[in-house]
Structure formats: structure tokens, C-alpha cells
C-alpha positions as CSV (number, residue, x, y, z in Angstrom):
1,M,28.9,-32.9,-21.8
2,K,32.1,-31.7,-23.6
3,F,33.5,-28.9,-21.2
4,V,36.1,-26.7,-23.1
5,P,37.1,-23.5,-21.2
6,G,39.1,-21.4,-23.8
7,H,41.3,-19.3,-21.1
8,F,43.1,-20.7,-17.9
9,P,41.7,-17.7,-15.5
10,A,38.1,-19.1,-16.3
11,V,38.7,-23.0,-15.5
12,H,38.2,-23.0,-11.8
13,Q,35.3,-20.5,-11.4
14,R,33.2,-22.1,-14.3
15,V,34.3,-25.6,-13.1
16,R,33.0,-24.8,-9.3
17,K,30.0,-23.2,-11.0
18,L,29.3,-26.3,-12.8
19,L,30.1,-29.4,-10.3
20,P,26.7,-28.9,-8.4
21,Q,24.7,-28.9,-11.5
22,L,26.2,-31.8,-13.2
23,P,24.3,-35.2,-13.3
24,N,26.0,-38.9,-13.2
25,E,25.7,-39.5,-16.9
26,I,28.1,-36.6,-17.8
27,W,31.8,-36.8,-19.2
28,I,33.9,-33.8,-18.8
29,H,36.8,-32.8,-21.2
30,I,39.0,-30.1,-19.8
31,H,41.6,-28.1,-21.4
32,G,43.8,-26.5,-19.0
33,Y,44.8,-27.9,-15.3
34,L,42.9,-28.3,-12.3
35,E,44.2,-28.3,-8.6
36,K,44.0,-31.4,-6.6
37,E,40.6,-30.2,-4.8
38,D,39.2,-29.9,-7.8
39,L,39.7,-33.0,-8.9
40,A,38.7,-34.6,-5.8
41,K,35.1,-33.1,-6.2
42,I,34.9,-34.3,-9.8
43,F,35.7,-37.9,-9.0
44,S,33.7,-37.6,-5.7
45,L,30.7,-37.3,-8.6
46,S,31.2,-41.0,-9.7
47,P,30.8,-42.0,-12.5
48,I,31.9,-38.9,-13.5
49,L,35.7,-39.1,-14.5
50,L,37.8,-36.1,-15.9
51,D,39.6,-36.5,-19.3
52,F,42.4,-34.4,-17.9
53,W,44.6,-33.1,-21.1
54,M,47.0,-30.2,-20.0
55,R,47.6,-27.1,-22.7
56,T,49.8,-24.5,-20.9
57,I,53.2,-23.3,-20.6
58,Y,55.6,-25.4,-18.3
59,T,56.1,-22.3,-15.9
60,Q,52.4,-22.4,-15.7
61,V,52.0,-26.0,-14.9
62,K,54.9,-26.0,-12.3
63,A,52.6,-24.1,-10.0
64,C,50.1,-26.9,-9.8
65,S,49.6,-28.2,-6.6
66,M,49.6,-31.8,-8.2
67,K,53.2,-33.1,-8.4
68,H,52.9,-36.5,-9.8
69,P,50.5,-38.3,-12.0
70,L,49.9,-40.5,-9.2
71,H,47.8,-38.1,-7.3
72,I,45.4,-38.3,-10.2
73,M,45.2,-42.3,-10.0
74,N,45.1,-42.0,-6.1
75,S,41.9,-39.8,-6.7
76,I,40.1,-42.5,-7.8
77,T,38.2,-44.6,-5.6
78,P,37.9,-48.0,-6.3
79,L,34.4,-47.7,-7.3
80,A,34.9,-44.9,-9.6
81,A,37.5,-46.9,-11.2
82,T,34.7,-49.3,-12.4
83,Y,33.4,-46.5,-14.5
84,V,36.7,-45.5,-16.6
85,S,36.3,-46.9,-20.3
86,E,39.4,-45.4,-21.3
87,L,42.9,-44.7,-20.4
88,V,45.1,-42.5,-22.1
89,I,48.9,-42.7,-21.0
90,C,51.4,-40.1,-22.2
91,P,54.8,-40.6,-20.6
92,Q,56.3,-37.4,-21.7
93,F,57.8,-34.2,-20.4
94,F,57.5,-30.9,-22.0
95,E,59.9,-28.1,-22.6
96,G,58.4,-24.3,-23.1
97,F,54.7,-24.4,-25.0
98,V,53.7,-27.6,-26.1
99,S,50.3,-28.5,-27.5
100,L,49.3,-31.8,-26.5
101,P,47.2,-34.0,-29.0
102,L,43.6,-34.9,-28.2
103,A,42.4,-37.9,-26.6
104,S,40.7,-40.2,-28.5
105,S,37.1,-39.3,-29.5
106,A,34.4,-40.2,-26.9
107,T,30.9,-41.1,-27.3
108,S,28.2,-39.2,-24.7
109,G,28.5,-41.1,-21.7
110,S,31.5,-42.7,-21.7
111,S,34.4,-42.1,-18.7
112,T,37.9,-41.4,-19.8
113,I,40.8,-40.4,-17.9
114,S,44.1,-39.4,-19.2
115,V,47.7,-39.3,-17.2
116,H,50.4,-37.1,-18.2
117,R,53.9,-37.0,-17.1
118,M,55.7,-33.6,-16.5
119,K,58.8,-32.6,-16.1
120,S,58.7,-31.7,-12.6
121,W,57.4,-35.1,-12.1
122,I,60.4,-36.7,-13.5
123,G,63.0,-38.1,-11.1
124,H,65.4,-40.9,-11.2
125,P,64.5,-43.6,-14.2
126,K,64.2,-46.3,-11.8
127,T,61.9,-44.3,-9.7
128,I,60.0,-43.7,-13.0
129,Q,59.7,-47.4,-13.9
130,I,58.4,-48.0,-10.0
131,N,55.6,-45.6,-10.5
132,V,54.8,-47.1,-14.2
133,R,54.2,-50.4,-12.0
134,M,52.1,-48.6,-9.8
135,L,49.8,-47.0,-12.4
136,F,49.3,-49.9,-13.8
137,E,48.6,-52.0,-10.8
138,K,45.8,-49.1,-10.3
139,V,44.5,-50.1,-14.0
140,T,43.6,-53.3,-13.0
141,Q,40.7,-52.0,-10.9
142,M,39.1,-50.6,-14.2
143,M,36.9,-53.5,-14.4
144,N,34.9,-51.9,-17.4
145,L,38.0,-50.5,-19.6
146,K,37.8,-50.9,-23.0
147,S,40.4,-48.6,-24.5
148,I,43.9,-48.3,-23.7
149,V,46.3,-45.5,-25.5
150,V,49.8,-45.3,-25.0
151,D,51.4,-41.9,-26.7
152,C,54.8,-41.2,-27.0
153,I,54.9,-39.9,-30.5
154,H,55.0,-36.1,-29.2
155,G,57.9,-36.6,-27.1
156,R,60.6,-38.5,-28.9
157,Q,62.6,-39.7,-26.0
158,S,59.5,-40.0,-23.7
159,W,59.5,-44.0,-24.7
160,K,62.6,-44.1,-22.2
161,Y,60.2,-43.7,-19.4
162,F,57.9,-46.5,-21.1
163,Q,60.5,-49.3,-20.8
164,R,58.6,-51.6,-18.7
165,A,56.7,-53.5,-21.3
166,D,55.9,-56.5,-19.0
167,V,54.1,-54.3,-16.7
168,F,52.3,-52.7,-19.7
169,I,51.3,-56.4,-20.8
170,D,50.4,-57.6,-17.8
171,A,48.1,-54.7,-16.9
172,T,46.6,-55.0,-20.9
173,M,46.3,-58.9,-20.3
174,S,44.0,-58.4,-17.1
175,H,41.3,-56.4,-19.2
176,S,41.8,-59.1,-22.5
177,E,38.1,-59.9,-22.0
178,R,37.0,-56.8,-22.5
179,L,39.2,-54.3,-24.4
180,E,38.1,-53.3,-27.6
181,I,40.6,-50.7,-28.4
182,L,44.2,-50.6,-28.4
183,E,46.3,-47.9,-29.5
184,L,50.1,-47.9,-29.5
185,H,52.4,-44.5,-30.5
186,L,56.0,-46.1,-30.1
187,P,59.3,-46.2,-31.8
188,L,59.7,-48.7,-34.0
189,R,62.7,-50.4,-31.1
190,C,59.7,-50.8,-28.6
191,L,57.3,-52.7,-31.0
192,E,58.4,-56.1,-30.4
193,N,58.5,-56.2,-26.7
194,T,55.4,-54.3,-26.2
195,L,53.5,-56.7,-28.8
196,S,54.5,-59.8,-26.8
197,F,51.2,-61.2,-25.5
198,K,50.7,-64.2,-24.0
199,H,47.6,-64.8,-25.6
200,P,44.8,-62.8,-27.9
201,I,43.0,-60.0,-26.7
202,S,39.7,-61.9,-27.6
203,K,37.5,-58.7,-28.1
204,L,40.0,-56.3,-30.0
205,Q,37.9,-54.8,-32.8
206,S,40.2,-51.6,-33.0
207,L,44.3,-51.8,-33.3
208,S,46.2,-48.4,-34.2
209,V,49.9,-48.4,-34.5
210,S,51.9,-45.5,-35.0
211,I,56.1,-46.3,-35.2
212,W,59.1,-43.9,-36.3
213,L,62.5,-45.0,-35.9
214,A,64.9,-43.7,-33.1
215,P,67.8,-43.3,-35.1
216,E,70.3,-43.1,-32.2
217,Y,69.8,-47.2,-31.8
218,A,70.8,-49.6,-34.7
219,I,68.3,-52.1,-34.7
220,S,66.9,-54.6,-37.3
221,I,63.6,-53.5,-38.8
222,E,62.8,-56.8,-39.8
223,P,62.0,-58.3,-36.5
224,Q,59.9,-55.6,-35.2
225,L,57.7,-55.6,-38.6
226,A,57.5,-59.0,-38.0
227,R,55.8,-59.0,-34.5
228,L,53.5,-56.7,-35.9
229,I,52.6,-58.8,-38.7
230,W,52.1,-61.8,-36.0
231,F,49.9,-59.6,-33.8
232,V,47.8,-58.5,-36.2
233,D,46.8,-62.1,-38.0
234,I,46.1,-63.7,-34.3
235,H,43.7,-60.9,-33.9
236,A,42.5,-61.2,-37.6
237,T,39.0,-62.7,-36.9
238,S,38.1,-59.9,-34.3
239,L,39.4,-56.6,-35.9
240,Q,37.2,-54.2,-37.4
241,R,39.5,-51.1,-37.7
242,L,43.3,-51.2,-38.3
243,S,45.5,-47.6,-38.3
244,L,49.1,-48.0,-39.5
245,D,51.1,-44.8,-39.3
246,S,54.6,-44.1,-40.0
247,P,56.5,-40.9,-41.1
248,D,59.9,-42.6,-42.1
249,S,59.9,-43.9,-45.6
250,A,62.4,-46.5,-44.3
251,I,59.1,-48.2,-42.6
252,N,57.7,-49.8,-45.3
253,L,54.1,-50.1,-44.5
254,M,53.3,-51.4,-47.8
255,T,55.2,-54.5,-46.9
256,I,53.2,-55.2,-43.9
257,L,49.8,-55.0,-45.7
258,S,51.1,-57.2,-48.3
259,S,52.1,-59.9,-45.8
260,L,48.8,-59.7,-43.7
261,G,46.4,-62.7,-43.7
262,R,42.5,-62.1,-44.7
263,I,41.1,-59.9,-41.9
264,P,37.7,-61.1,-42.9
265,N,35.8,-58.4,-40.8
266,L,37.9,-55.3,-41.5
267,R,35.6,-52.4,-42.2
268,E,37.8,-49.2,-41.8
269,I,41.5,-48.8,-42.7
270,C,43.5,-45.7,-41.7
271,L,47.1,-45.4,-43.3
272,G,49.5,-42.5,-42.7
273,L,52.3,-42.8,-45.5
274,D,55.3,-41.0,-46.6
275,N,54.8,-39.2,-49.8
276,Q,57.1,-41.2,-51.8
277,M,54.9,-44.4,-51.5
278,L,52.4,-42.6,-53.4
279,Q,54.4,-41.6,-56.6
280,P,53.0,-43.1,-60.0
281,G,54.8,-46.0,-60.7
282,A,56.2,-47.0,-57.5
283,V,55.8,-50.6,-56.3
284,N,54.5,-49.6,-53.0
285,R,51.5,-47.9,-54.7
286,A,50.7,-50.9,-56.5
287,K,50.9,-52.7,-53.2
288,L,48.3,-50.5,-51.9
289,E,45.6,-50.7,-54.7
290,R,46.0,-54.4,-54.6
291,F,45.4,-54.2,-50.8
292,L,42.5,-52.0,-51.3
293,H,41.0,-54.2,-54.2
294,A,41.0,-57.1,-51.9
295,Y,38.9,-55.2,-49.4
296,A,36.9,-53.0,-51.5
297,Q,33.5,-55.0,-51.1
298,Q,33.8,-54.5,-47.1
299,L,35.3,-51.4,-46.5
300,E,33.3,-48.7,-45.1
301,K,35.9,-46.1,-44.0
302,L,39.1,-45.4,-45.9
303,N,41.6,-42.6,-44.3
304,I,44.8,-41.9,-46.3
305,L,47.3,-39.4,-44.6
306,V,50.0,-38.2,-46.3
307,Y,53.1,-37.1,-44.8
308,A,54.9,-34.3,-46.7
309,Y,57.9,-32.6,-44.8
310,G,60.3,-30.0,-46.1
311,S,60.0,-29.5,-49.9
312,L,56.8,-30.6,-51.6
313,I,58.0,-29.9,-54.9
314,N,57.9,-33.5,-56.0
315,L,54.6,-33.8,-53.9
316,N,51.7,-35.1,-56.6
317,P,48.7,-37.1,-54.9
318,E,46.0,-35.9,-57.2
319,P,46.8,-39.0,-59.7
320,F,46.6,-41.3,-56.4
321,E,43.2,-39.7,-55.8
322,Y,42.1,-40.5,-59.2
323,D,43.3,-44.2,-59.3
324,L,41.6,-44.6,-56.0
325,F,38.3,-43.7,-57.2
326,K,38.4,-46.3,-60.0
327,I,38.0,-48.7,-57.2
328,D,34.7,-50.0,-56.8
329,F,33.7,-49.5,-53.1
330,P,30.1,-50.3,-52.7
331,S,29.8,-49.8,-49.2
332,L,32.1,-46.7,-48.4
333,K,30.7,-44.2,-46.5
334,T,34.1,-42.4,-45.7
335,V,36.9,-41.1,-47.7
336,Q,39.7,-38.7,-46.5
337,V,42.8,-38.1,-48.7
338,A,44.5,-35.6,-46.8
339,L,48.5,-34.2,-45.9
340,K,49.1,-35.5,-42.3
341,E,51.1,-32.5,-41.9
342,P,50.8,-29.8,-44.2
343,R,53.7,-27.3,-44.4
344,Y,52.3,-26.1,-48.0
345,I,49.0,-26.8,-49.3
346,P,49.7,-27.1,-53.6
347,P,47.4,-24.7,-55.4
348,S,44.7,-25.6,-57.5
349,S,45.0,-27.7,-61.0
350,S,42.6,-29.6,-63.4
351,T,44.2,-33.1,-62.7
352,F,41.8,-34.1,-60.5
353,F,38.4,-33.0,-62.5
354,T,38.7,-32.8,-66.4
355,P,35.5,-33.0,-68.5
356,P,34.1,-35.3,-69.6
357,L,33.3,-36.7,-66.1
358,P,36.6,-38.1,-64.6
359,A,36.4,-41.3,-62.4
360,G,36.4,-38.9,-59.5
361,L,32.9,-37.3,-60.6
362,T,31.5,-40.4,-61.8
363,Y,32.3,-42.1,-58.3
364,L,31.0,-39.4,-56.1
365,T,27.8,-39.5,-58.2
366,K,27.5,-43.0,-57.9
367,Q,28.1,-43.2,-54.4
368,R,26.1,-40.1,-53.3
369,S,23.3,-42.5,-51.7
370,I,26.0,-44.3,-49.5
371,L,28.7,-41.7,-48.8
372,Q,28.5,-39.8,-45.8
373,N,32.1,-38.2,-45.3
374,L,34.6,-36.9,-47.7
375,T,37.6,-35.2,-47.0
376,L,39.8,-34.0,-49.9
377,K,42.9,-32.0,-48.7
378,T,46.1,-32.9,-50.5
379,R,46.2,-29.5,-52.3
380,H,43.8,-26.5,-52.8
381,V,39.9,-27.1,-54.4
382,S,38.9,-24.5,-56.9
383,A,35.6,-22.7,-56.8
384,E,34.5,-24.6,-60.2
385,E,35.5,-28.2,-58.6
386,L,33.7,-27.6,-55.6
387,R,31.0,-26.8,-57.5
388,L,31.1,-30.1,-59.8
389,I,31.8,-31.9,-56.1
390,A,28.5,-30.1,-54.8
391,T,26.7,-31.1,-57.8
392,A,27.9,-34.6,-57.9
393,L,26.9,-35.4,-54.6
394,G,23.8,-33.3,-54.5
395,G,20.1,-34.1,-55.0
396,A,17.2,-35.8,-53.1
397,K,19.5,-38.9,-53.0
398,S,22.6,-37.1,-51.4
399,S,23.6,-38.8,-48.0
400,L,26.6,-36.6,-47.2
401,L,26.9,-35.3,-43.7
402,N,30.7,-34.3,-43.4
403,L,32.7,-32.5,-45.8
404,G,36.1,-31.0,-45.7
405,I,38.1,-29.1,-48.0
406,Q,41.2,-26.5,-48.6
407,M,40.3,-23.8,-50.7
408,E,42.7,-21.1,-52.0
409,I,39.9,-18.5,-52.4
410,F,36.6,-18.6,-50.7
411,D,33.7,-17.0,-52.4
412,P,30.5,-16.6,-49.8
413,D,28.1,-17.1,-53.1
414,L,29.7,-21.0,-52.5
415,L,27.8,-21.6,-49.5
416,A,24.6,-20.8,-51.5
417,I,26.0,-23.4,-54.0
418,L,26.3,-26.2,-51.4
419,A,23.2,-25.2,-49.3
420,L,21.5,-25.6,-52.3
421,N,23.1,-29.0,-53.6
422,L,23.7,-30.6,-50.0
423,P,20.8,-29.6,-47.9
424,N,21.3,-32.5,-45.3
425,L,25.2,-31.4,-45.0
426,R,25.7,-31.4,-40.9
427,E,29.6,-30.5,-40.7
428,L,31.9,-28.3,-42.9
429,D,35.5,-27.8,-43.0
430,I,37.5,-25.0,-45.0
431,G,40.6,-24.8,-44.5
432,N,43.7,-22.3,-44.9
433,T,41.7,-20.4,-47.4
434,N,41.8,-16.7,-48.6
435,L,38.7,-14.5,-49.0
436,H,40.2,-12.8,-52.0
437,D,42.8,-13.3,-54.9
438,P,46.4,-13.1,-52.8
439,S,48.0,-11.4,-55.5
440,F,45.6,-8.1,-55.2
441,Q,47.4,-5.7,-53.0
442,M,44.6,-4.9,-50.4
443,T,44.7,-4.3,-46.6
444,A,43.1,-7.0,-44.1
445,N,40.5,-4.5,-43.4
446,E,39.7,-4.2,-47.3
447,K,39.3,-7.8,-47.7
448,R,37.4,-7.6,-44.8
449,R,34.9,-5.1,-46.2
450,R,34.5,-7.0,-49.5
451,F,33.8,-10.3,-47.5
452,L,31.3,-8.8,-45.7
453,D,29.6,-6.9,-48.6
454,A,29.5,-10.2,-50.6
455,M,27.9,-12.0,-47.3
456,S,25.3,-9.1,-47.0
457,N,23.5,-10.1,-50.4
458,F,22.9,-13.9,-48.9
459,H,21.0,-16.4,-50.5
460,P,17.4,-17.6,-48.9
461,A,18.8,-21.3,-49.0
462,L,21.2,-20.3,-46.2
463,D,18.5,-19.5,-43.8
464,A,16.9,-23.0,-43.9
465,W,20.3,-24.8,-44.7
466,G,20.8,-27.6,-41.8
467,L,24.4,-26.9,-41.6
468,R,25.4,-27.7,-37.5
469,H,29.0,-27.1,-37.4
470,F,31.4,-25.1,-39.3
471,R,35.3,-25.0,-39.5
472,F,36.4,-21.9,-41.6
473,V,40.3,-21.1,-41.2
474,I,41.2,-17.9,-43.0
475,L,44.9,-16.5,-43.5
476,Y,44.2,-13.2,-41.7
477,N,44.9,-11.8,-38.5
478,L,42.9,-12.1,-35.6
479,D,41.0,-8.6,-35.5
480,C,39.3,-9.7,-38.9
481,W,37.9,-13.0,-37.4
482,V,35.7,-10.9,-35.2
483,H,33.4,-9.3,-37.7
484,I,34.1,-12.1,-40.1
485,R,32.8,-15.0,-37.7
486,Q,29.7,-12.4,-36.8
487,A,28.6,-11.8,-40.4
488,V,28.7,-16.1,-41.1
489,L,26.9,-17.1,-38.1
490,Q,24.2,-14.1,-38.7
491,K,23.6,-15.9,-42.6
492,L,23.9,-19.5,-40.9
493,P,21.1,-19.4,-38.1
494,N,21.4,-23.3,-37.6
495,V,25.2,-23.5,-37.1
496,I,25.8,-24.4,-33.3
497,T,29.7,-24.6,-33.2
498,F,32.0,-22.3,-35.2
499,N,35.5,-23.3,-35.5
500,D,34.5,-25.8,-32.1
501,Y,33.3,-22.8,-30.5
502,T,29.7,-22.2,-29.3
503,R,27.6,-20.2,-31.2
504,E,27.5,-17.6,-28.0
505,E,31.2,-17.6,-28.0
506,A,32.1,-16.8,-31.7
507,M,29.4,-14.5,-31.5
508,S,31.3,-12.6,-28.8
509,A,33.6,-9.9,-29.6
510,Q,36.9,-11.8,-28.4
511,A,39.3,-12.7,-30.6
512,L,39.4,-16.6,-30.5
513,Y,41.7,-18.7,-32.1
514,P,40.4,-21.6,-34.3
515,K,41.3,-24.6,-32.1
């Protein structure tokens, strides 16, 4: 069960109402905060544990009775600790309104606990270090822990409260025979000490490393990157997933990739790259293509996320998409090429799909019996391009389950095209779109009315379409959302979540922000 209340006033009431009904297999994911008494009730229902994420304003949280993250840890009995499979540690604090990152996705039945440090919990740095040691001592009781995440990326000074790398290493090594997932989001200067393990983590399958420069400290980059290369190499035989991410062009991830030894069982690669590394003719881009060629026969998932800050005049990832699809990936099931943090989505153009069928469409046609997930979000896709994609991936042999795109203008008729060509599609994500040509001078109500008129003439294929999850983000005020989402859901009877809200919540008259 994934429990995500939408508003703070309802949190306590809904939790208390649900508690007596919860069977032991359920895991709870709550956005908001709970009082200490509520935590105690949840932890008493072992093996149910709380994935505790705070989304609020500092002044609201200050009234919470929990003044220290150890209250959370101390609420876990030794028996309950044995059910924890994932620990997420965010040693950070907030000023004003901050939206925390989501925890790593967990499968049904797993148990997760996340620990955060708020500003009101922070005292003298020595106290923090002692508390970190106490926290990790508690970790040693989690005998089924399989995933550890350390996230300092959203509080760029918060790493100062995570300088006890020896404590982290000791706690991690206590689970070296069980740990399968390790995620580190740290400044580069912390990497060498944090990865100073005495011996390999024998079952490590997934390694994610997000790094950035701490400009206030002058350090040599090479020893830090060398430590990362060494750490990957000593785990090469067990690794199946590798994620490397850095928004700083000074940290050359391509140098890391070209220096790695062979990873024989690698199935998934995720790279977060600075835009400059993908420019045509760049040496780094050539290194990336050689790396992908080397693992093309075994890769099942490929995610390329492009950092593009400020002016995007020079942003041109389309030729990279074109070259990417020239590589033969016989087992690739997931392809994602997207902007990591888009400030502006480039408009549609004909560079990617040009008649006759270019490499992109040829690849999609060939892979339609294998490809299950496709995300193309480096620019807006035109209506004609969406038709070409649907046709290339459609047919009786189509295996596509998830599709994510950006569109400049969305026409309701496109839903019918997708329904006819992709009957097995389960998830659709259309982002940052308009309902009509933005050059037309119309009020929001006029645009909404035209969209609703178009939806009224729906195609019968929509009624039988098996789509289950629909994300549809338009550039409109919230008043329009009420009518638009109701109209869409009425024509898509099989959709069970709309913008991550349940069907019942989305059909309500309440104006809900896309989550």
C-alpha cells in the first residue's frame, strides 16, 4: 500500500483511521509529518515501518513533537529493526519551503525508513557527530538491510554534518554480506573517504553516485575520481546497475567510464551529464559512444539525463539521439533521453524524424517486440512525430508499456491514435504542454472549452484502452484542471491514477497540483 495524503490537516485523521485495518505486509509512504505517538503506533505493527518524508514549511514542522531523528530510530524495537530493508539518510536542514526528493522506489511488501535532520534538531557539530554514530549503531540491528542511501544533494552544505565517513563505513560493512544497493549523493571531496572500504560488498548489485564540486574547498579531482574507479572495479563481478551523475562539467564522467574495467553483468546504465559533453564532435561524446558499443549486447536499460542550466541556445541533444539509435541494442527494454532539470524545453523540429525512416524510427520498429519503456524529453515532440512513434512501436508485436514525452501542443485526437496503435500501453506521461497553439490569443476558459469539445467526440478505442496511469501536465491555472481532468478520465475508464492521484481524488472538484 502506498499512502500519500495530499494535505497536512488530513494526515493524522487518515492515519489513525487506517491503523487498525493494516495487515502486516503493508508498507506506508507518507508525505507530511506524524506525531511521536503515531510513529509508536505504526512501529508497534511490525514489520510495518514508515518511509518518513517531510514535505512542509519549516514553521509548521517546528511544532512537531519530534525534536531529533533519534526519536524515530529509538521507536524501532530490535524486532522491528530486522524488517528494515532500506535506510535513507538525509543529513540536511531547510530554510523556508523545501520539497524533499522522493525515496528510492520500493516494491510491495518491503520496509523502508528514512531519517531527516531538521534545523531545529541541529546543535553543536560535535553533538551531530555523536548522534550520527548513535544512528549507525542502530543500523547494525537491521539484519535484513539491503539498501543504504545517503542524500546530501539537496542541501549543499549538509555534507558538513556527514564527515564521520569511518562511522558510515563501519555500519555499512556490518551488512556487507547482505547489502545490494548503495546510493551516495555527496560532494566530490567526501568521496575518497566515504569509499574507503576494507573489502568489497560481496552482493552489491546497484551503485549510484551523484557528485558535485564544493567550490569553497580547493581539492585535486584526480584522487577522488581514482577512488571511485577503484570502487567500481572491485565490485565489477557483482554489479548489474551503475548510475553516475554530476552537474559539473569539471567532473568528467567520460574519463571515469573510459577508465573502468569490464563489468560482465552490467544490465543498466544511468548517466547524468552536462550538456557540453554531448555536443557533436566532442571527445567526451565519442568516449560515451564507445562505452555504449562495448555493452550494447547486454544492456537492458539506458538512461541519459542531460543537465542544461541557464541559456540553452547551444542545447542540441537531437543529433545524439540520432547517433544513439544507430547502436544495436538487442536486449534493450528501457530507453530514456531527457533533460535532468529542464528550465526550457526546446521546440519541435524535424531533425530527429525525417523521411525516409531514419535511424530512430528504424530502431523503434525493430525493437517493438522488446522495448517496454521509452522516454524522450529533450525537446517537444510534434503531433506528427508522435504519430510516427506510435506507428513504429505499434502492432500485434508491440511490447511498449510506458511512454514519456514532452509536447508543445496536445490534441485529444492523439489519444485515439495511441490507443489504436499501442493497446498494451499502461503508463503515459505527457509533460509541459499547451492545449492549443500558444500564439492564439484566447483566455484559459476558451482554451478549456475547445479542449472539452474535442474530448466529447471521443474514439471508441479509448473505452477499451488498457491505460492505467496517466500523467498530463499542462501550462494552465488550476481552475482549468478540474474540468479537464474530469473530461479525460470520463473518456478513459480504465485509468486508475491521474498525475499520481487516485481516480476518486482526481475526479473530485478540488484543485489538485500535479505531484
